[in-house]
VEXBABA-182129 format. One record per residue: x, z, y of N, C-alpha, C, O, CB in turn. Coordinates in steps of 0.05 Angstrom, whole numbers, plus 5000, padded with zeros to 4 digits. Glycine has a CB too. Layout:
// VEXBABA-182129
XZYXZYXZYXZYXZY ...
//
This chain:
// VEXBABA-182129
508444684988505644744987505044985005506445185004504744794958 502944975021502245185040501045415025499345385008500345085062 501945665032500845905020497845935028497145855050502446155028 496246035010493346065015492646355021494046535013491745954991 490346385035489346645040486346645036484846485047489946745068 485346835019482546845013481647145017482847325005482046744983 479547185032478547455037475747465027474047315034478647525067 475247665009472547714998471247935014472448145019472747794968 468747895021467248115033465948275010464048174997465048005053 466948515006465948664983467448914979468949004996465948504958 467149034955468249294948470949264934471049134913466249454930 473049374946475649354934475849484907477349384890477649474952 474349694902474449834876473249654855474449634833472850084878 471049514861469949334841471849104835471949024813467249224852 473249014856475148794852477448884833478248734815476348704879 478349134836480549234820479749304791481449344774481749474832 477149304786476149374759476849164739476849214715473149424760 477448914749478248694732481248664732482448654754476848434740 482448654709485448624707486348364722485148154719486348614678 488448394738489448174754491348004737492548104718490848284779 491647754743493547574729496447684732497047834750493347284740 498147594713500847704711502447664737504247824743502247584688 501947444752503547384775502347504801503147424823503747074778 500547694798499347834822500648114825501348244806496247864818 500948194850501848464857499948574877498548424891504748464869 499748834879498048974898499749084920501849204915496349204885 498949044945500149174968497849264986496449094997502148984984 497649514990495249615005495849885019497950005015492949644987 493949965035493850225048491050335045489150225056494750215079 490850555030488150665024487050805049488550925065488250855000 484450805052483150935075483651235076483951365056480150885074 483751335100484051625105481351765102479251635101485251675134 481352025099478852175095477052145120474652165117479452475091 478252095143476552055167474951805166472951775180478352055193 475751615149474351365145472151375123470551195120476351135139 472251595108470351635086469151915089469452075070471651595058 467951985112467052255117464952365097464752605093465952275144 463552175084461452265066462552395041461152535027459652025058 465152355035466352475011467252765016467452914997468752305002 467752835041469053095047471953065039472752885025467653325031 473653255049476453235044477153255014478753105004478053435060 475953455000476553494972475653254956477053164938475153734962 473253144962472352904947474052664953474552494935469452844955 474952644978476752414985479452434970480452224962477252415015 480552674967483052704952482752584924484352434914483852994951 480552664911480052564883479652264883480752124866477452694871 478152164903477651874905480351734909480751524897475751814929 482051834926484651714933486351684907487351474901486051874954 486651904893488351904869487251724848488751574835488752194858 484551724844483351554825483651254832484051084815480351624822 483551204858483750924868486650824864487050594857482950904897 488650984870491350914864491650844835492850644828493351134873 490651014817490850964788489550704781490550554764489551194773 487150644793485750394787487550154795487749964780483050384803 488750174819490449944828492849914810493649684804491449994857 493950134800496350124782495549994756497149844745497450394777 493150054746492249944721491449654723491449504704489950104709 490749564747489849294752492049084749491548854742488549264779 494549164755496748974754497948964725497449154710498949044774 499348754719500548724693502748934689503649054709501748434690 503548974664505549184658508049164674509149364682506249184628 509048924678511548874692511248824722513248794736512948654680 508748814731508148774759508349034775508649244764505348644763 508149004802508449234819505849274836504349094841510849204838 505549534844503549594864505049754886506549934880501049764852 504549684911505949804934503849934952501849804958507749594949 504350174961502550324977503950405004506150515003501450564962 502550355026503550445052501550655062499250595066503750195073 502550895065500751125072502051305093504451365091499951275047 500451395111501351595132500051865126497551875123500651495161 501552075124500452335120498652415143498752295165502752545116 496952615139495252725160495353025160496053155140492352625157 494653135183494353425185491353485187489953355203495953545210 490353675172487553735172487154035170488254165151485953595150 485754155189485154445188487754605186487854805171483254515165 489754525201492254665202493954635177495954775173491754955205 493254445159494654395135495554105133494353925144492954465111 497754055119498953795115497853665090497853795069502053815114 496953415092496153265068498253055063498652865079493253135072 499653085041501852905034500852675017500352704993504153055019 500452445029499452215015501552084996500851964976498352005034 504052125002506152024984505852164957505952044936508952074996 505452424958505052584933502552484919502452464894504852884939 500352434934497852344922498252074908497152024887495652334943 499751894921500251634908501651674882500951544862501951454927 503651844881505151894857503452024836503751964812507652064862 501552194843499752314824497952094811497552094787497952534838 496951914828495251694817496851514800495851424779494051544839 499351454808501051284791501651404764501551274744503651224806 502251664764502851794739500351794721500651764696503752094745 498051834732495551824716495151554703493851544682493151894733 496251344715495951074704498250994686498450774676495750874726 500251184682502551124666504650964681506350834668501750974642 504550964707506550824724508651014734508251254735505150674747 510950904743513051064754513950934780513450704785515451084734 515351094797516250994823518850824820520750904806516751224842 518750594833521150424835522650494861525150494862520450134834 521150544882522450654906520350804922517850764919523650414923 521350984939519651134958521151134984522951294989519051434947 520350955002521650925028520151075050517751125048521850625035 521651145070520551275094520751065116522750945121522151535101 518451035130518250845152517851015178515851145180515950635148 519750995196519551155221517351035239517450795246522251165236 515451205247513351115265514251145295513350995312510751275260 516051335299517151385326520151445321520851495298515751615342 521851435342524651495338525051775327523551955332526151475365 527151805310527752065299528152275320529452215341530252045281 527152515316527452735335525152775353524952975367529852695352 523252585353520852615370518652775356518352755332519752335378 517252945371515053095360512452935362511952815383514753375374 510852935341508252795342506052995335506653205322508252555323 503652935343501453115338499252965324498552745331500353235364 498053095303495852975288496852805265495852835243494152805306 498652625271499852455249502852485250504052505272499052155253 504152495227507052525226508552285239507352075245508052555197 511152325242512752125255513751905236515351735243515152255268 512751925211513651725191511351655173509251785172516051835175 511751435157509751355137511251325111513751295110508351095145 509751325088510851275062510550985054508450865060509551465041 512550875041512250615028513250655000515650674994513950385043 511350654981511850724953511150494935508950374937510150984945 513050414918512650204899512650314871514450474864514849974902 510750234854510550344827510150114808509149894815508350554824 510750164782510349974761510250124734511350334732512549754761 508850004715508950134688511450074673512650254661506550034671 512349824673514649744656517149664671519349684660513749524638 516849564695519249454709521149684716520449904723518349314735 523749614715525949794723527649644743527649394744527649884697 529049794760530749674780533649734773534349964768530049784808 535349534773538249574768539349704794538249664815539749304762 541549854791542849984814543449784837543149864860545350114805 544149544830544849344850542449234866542749084885546249124838 539949314857537549224870536649404893534549374904535349184851 538249614898537549804919537149674947538649494953539650024921 535249774962534849684989534649935007534450154996532149514991 534749915034534750155051532350335045530150245042534750075080 532950595044530750795038529250885064527050985062532051045024 530550835087529250915112529150665129531150535135530851145127 526650585138526350365156526150485184524450655189523750195149 527750395203527850525229525550495247525250635267530250435243 523750295242521450245258519250115242519749975222522150075283 516750155252514450025239514349725243513549575225511850155249 515149635267514649365275511949345289510649545294514749175250 511149105295508749055309506249135293506249105269508548765318 504149235306501649315293499349175306499149165331501349625294 497549065291495148925301493049115312491349035328494048755280 493049365302491349575313492449845305494449855291488449545303 491350065315492550325312493050415284494850575279490950535326 491450325264491750415237492950195219493050225195489050485225 493949985231495049755216497749835204499150015213495349505234 498449685183501149705172502949555191502349325198501249585143 505249665198507049535216508349295204508649285179509149735226 509149105220510248855210512848885195513348745175510648655232 514549075204517049125190516649235162517949155143518849315207 514749425160514049535134512949325116513549315092512049765137 511249155127510048935111512148745101512148665077507948785127 514048675118516148485110517948605088518748465070517848415135 518548865090520148995069518648995043519848935022520749285077 516049065043514549075019514148795006514548754982511749195024 513448605023512948335013515548205003515648054983511648155035 517748255017520348155008521048254980522048094964522548235028 520548504975521048604948519048494928519948414906520948904948 516548474935514548364917515448074909515248004885511748354930 516247914928517147644923519447644903519647464886517847504948 521247834905523647844888522947904859524547854841525548054898 520448004854519648064827518547824813517947824788517648284826 518147604828516947364816513947334820512747154810517647354787 512847534834509947514839509347274857511047204874508847774853 507047154854506246924870503846984888503246844907505646694853 502347204881499947264896499947564903500547734886497347194879 499347634928499147904937496147974941494747824955500747954963 495348194930492548284932492448544949493848734943491248324904 490748544970490248784985487248844983485648714997491148755015 486449044967483649114964482349254987479949294987483349274940 483949335007482949465031484349325055485849455069483449775032 483849065059485648905075485248935106486948845121485248625068 483049055114482749095143482948835158481548645153484749285153 484848835178485248595194487348405181487948195193486248665221 488348475158489948285143492948275147494248075143489048015149 494048505155497048515160498548435135500448285136497948795170 497748555112499148495087498848205079500748075069498148675064 496448095084495947815076497647625093498747435083492947745080 497847685119499447515137502347525129503747315129499047605167 503347755123506147785115506747635089508847515086506848085112 504847645071505147495045505247195050507047065040502847565026 503447095066503446815073505946725087506946505083501046745090 507046905104509446835119511846795101513746645107510147055140 511846925077513946905058513246705036514646685015514747175046 511146555040510446345021508746434997508346274979512746225012 507746684997506046784976503146754983502346775006506747074970 501446694963498646684967497646974970498947164962497246544943 495347004983494347264989491347274984489847084991494947355017 490447504973487547554968486947824980488248024974486847544938 484947834998484048085010481248155003479647974997484448075039 480648405004477848495000477248695022478948875028477348634971 474948665035474248835058471248875059469748675059475348725084 470449125061467549175064466449095091464148995093466949475059 467949145112467049075139467148785144469048645135468749225160 465248675158465248395165466748345191467048115199462448285167 467648545204469148515230471748365226473148325245469648785242 
//
């Protein structure tokens, strides 16, 4: 049976307000403060943590939520989105199953504005991982990207591969953009649901 893909034009927060079925998992990348300028940086931080918590609460107790996030530098200061994901997860009663580093450029290169790596963090309320379920903690490259802010294909494949191993059948991305997570889910035979405010 061919995997399906459905994209809703609407608000991802409203979509997450309803509990997802047990066989659904979340895989997403939350918007940066530059994409929500009306909130200001402080307001965006609160929004980000609250939204992570909402996504964590939306999945079933044994299901997973996976977040792909790149840190930013603002006003000479570092904003650690990996830390913010874990704050939101903790607020929802979830814990980390893994926290992987995805290299955006080869190790040893200096980058400006955005760090040389991204976070890939998986959380769950009840699921635990046996020691034998370990996978590489550092991904050497992002893989192909459909646009400058997209999740890289290698990161998507790692996340979706793990999600599939949990028994999930549907991947939900409430901020799906151009659909990198949805395409990766379909490629591995999982159904995908996206939500996006922009009609582009």
